[in-house]
C-alpha positions in Angstrom: -0.1 0.2 0.1 1.1 3.6 -0.4 0.9 4.3 3.2 3.3 1.5 3.9 5.9 2.2 1.2 5.9 5.7 2.8 6.4 4.3 6.2 9.6 2.0 4.8 10.8 4.9 2.7 11.2 6.8 6.0 13.9 3.9 7.4 15.7 4.0 4.1 15.8 3.8 0.3 15.1 0.5 -1.4 12.5 -0.7 -3.9 8.4 -1.4 -3.8 8.0 -3.2 -0.3 4.1 -3.7 -0.8 4.8 -7.6 -0.7 5.7 -7.4 2.7 2.5 -5.5 3.9 0.7 -8.6 2.2 2.9 -11.3 3.9 2.2 -9.6 7.3 -1.5 -8.6 7.0 -3.4 -10.8 4.7 -4.7 -14.2 4.8 -5.9 -15.7 1.5 -5.8 -18.6 -0.9 -1.9 -17.7 -1.7 -0.9 -17.4 2.2 1.7 -20.0 3.4 0.4 -23.1 5.0 2.7 -23.1 7.8 5.0 -20.5 9.9 8.1 -22.2 8.2 6.6 -20.7 4.7 5.8 -17.6 6.2 9.1 -17.1 7.6 10.8 -18.0 4.2 8.4 -15.4 2.5 9.6 -12.9 5.0 13.1 -13.2 4.7 13.0 -13.3 1.2 12.0 -9.6 1.4 13.7 -8.8 4.9 17.3 -8.9 3.2 16.6 -5.7 1.4 15.5 -3.8 4.7 17.9 -0.9 6.1 17.5 -2.3 9.5 19.5 -5.1 10.8 17.4 -8.2 11.3 17.9 -11.2 13.2 15.9 -14.3 13.5 16.6 -16.8 16.3 15.2 -20.3 16.7 13.9 -20.7 20.1 13.0 -24.3 19.7 16.5 -25.1 19.9 18.6 -24.6 23.3 21.1 -22.3 22.3 18.4 -20.4 20.5 21.0 -19.8 17.5 20.5 -17.1 14.7 18.9 -18.6 11.6 18.6 -15.6 9.7 20.4 -12.4 9.7 19.9 -9.7 6.6 22.5 -8.0 4.5 22.2 -4.8 6.9 23.2 -7.2 10.2 26.5 -8.1 7.9 27.1 -4.7 6.9 26.7 -3.2 10.5 28.5 -5.8 12.6 31.2 -7.2 10.2 30.0 -10.7 10.5 29.1 -12.5 7.1 26.0 -14.6 7.2 28.1 -17.8 7.4 29.8 -16.7 10.3 26.7 -15.3 12.4 24.4 -18.5 11.4 23.8 -21.1 14.1 25.6 -18.9 16.8 23.7 -17.1 19.6 23.5 -13.2 19.3 25.7 -12.8 22.3 28.5 -13.0 19.9 27.8 -9.1 19.8 28.5 -8.6 23.5 32.0 -8.0 25.1 33.1 -6.5 28.7 31.6 -3.0 27.7 28.0 -4.5 27.2 26.0 -3.2 30.0 25.0 -6.4 32.0 21.7 -5.1 33.7 20.3 -4.7 29.9 21.5 -8.4 29.1 20.0 -9.7 32.0 16.4 -7.6 31.2 16.8 -9.1 27.5 17.5 -12.5 28.7 14.4 -12.6 31.1 12.1 -11.1 28.5 13.5 -13.5 25.8 13.0 -16.7 28.1 9.6 -15.6 28.9 8.6 -15.1 25.2 7.9 -11.3 25.8 8.8 -8.7 23.4 11.2 -5.5 24.6 13.2 -2.6 23.1 16.5 -2.1 24.8 19.6 0.2 24.1 22.6 -1.6 24.6 26.4 -1.4 23.5 27.4 -4.1 20.9 30.7 -4.7 19.2 31.5 -5.3 15.7 33.5 -8.2 14.5 36.6 -6.1 14.5 36.1 -4.9 18.4 34.7 -1.7 17.5 31.6 -0.6 20.2 28.4 0.7 18.7 25.3 1.9 20.3 22.6 -0.6 19.3 18.8 0.1 19.8 17.2 -3.5 19.5 13.7 -4.4 19.2 12.3 -8.3 19.9 9.4 -9.5 19.0 8.3 -13.6 19.9 6.6 -15.5 17.2 4.3 -18.2 18.2 2.4 -20.7 15.8 -1.4 -21.3 16.0 -1.1 -24.1 18.9 0.9 -21.2 21.1 4.6 -22.7 20.6 7.1 -20.2 21.0 9.2 -20.7 17.7 10.9 -17.8 16.6 12.3 -14.7 18.2 12.6 -11.4 15.5 14.8 -9.0 16.3 15.3 -5.4 14.9 18.2 -3.1 15.5 19.1 0.2 14.4 22.9 1.7 15.1 22.7 4.7 16.7 24.4 7.7 14.9 24.8 11.5 14.6 22.1 11.3 12.1 19.0 13.7 12.0 16.9 11.3 10.5 17.4 8.5 13.1 14.1 9.6 15.0 12.1 9.2 12.1 13.8 5.8 11.3 12.9 5.1 14.9 9.3 5.8 14.4 8.8 3.9 11.2 10.9 0.9 12.6 8.1 0.7 15.5 5.3 1.0 13.3 6.7 -2.0 11.2 6.9 -4.0 14.1 3.4 -3.3 14.8 2.4 -5.0 11.5 4.3 -8.2 12.6 2.0 -10.5 14.7 3.0 -12.0 17.9 1.1 -15.4 17.3 0.4 -16.7 14.0 -2.7 -18.4 12.4 -0.7 -20.9 10.8 0.7 -24.0 12.2 4.4 -25.1 12.3 5.7 -28.2 10.3 6.7 -29.7 13.8 3.1 -29.3 14.9 1.5 -30.7 11.6 4.1 -33.6 12.4 3.0 -34.4 15.9 -0.6 -34.2 15.2 -0.3 -36.4 12.0 1.4 -39.0 13.9 -1.3 -38.6 16.7 -3.9 -39.4 14.5 -2.0 -42.3 13.3 -1.9 -43.9 16.9 -5.5 -43.0 17.3 -6.7 -44.8 14.0 
């Protein structure tokens, strides 16, 4: 929609993102059939966003990153290959605020969203001020599958406030709970129905 395109253009410059709006808000015959399909559609578009995006798999004990976009690699210096499969703690060091880390971990472990300002560190050791917004993602059965994180690097940039407002509005478009099942849930109920028949 034109309104969404204006919103996204206030975060940065890139092409037509109307497809992202459809994926986030529309349910129709062409919609994905499981959250894994939804996620694949989302990440195909998220790579172009000028905010860093991280998706962690919360069904695995270490909550590894399963997706980072191009802006994440540009901002942090970590390649996708170096980041995927690792926890986002790789951005923390001695200068990272421990109280903020404790608060983040508490929210993430309870499946709650949060927004924090934190000192993170690039691959080369350079610190940067990071604004992190987390949003949990549940399937239709209420199973906590993913944590989606958006981040913006604080800079002496007059456009930062507008980008922050736009990012907040984009977060509102992403649902916390999907109407879709996960593949794991489908397999579980499929095997259960086989045992019951």
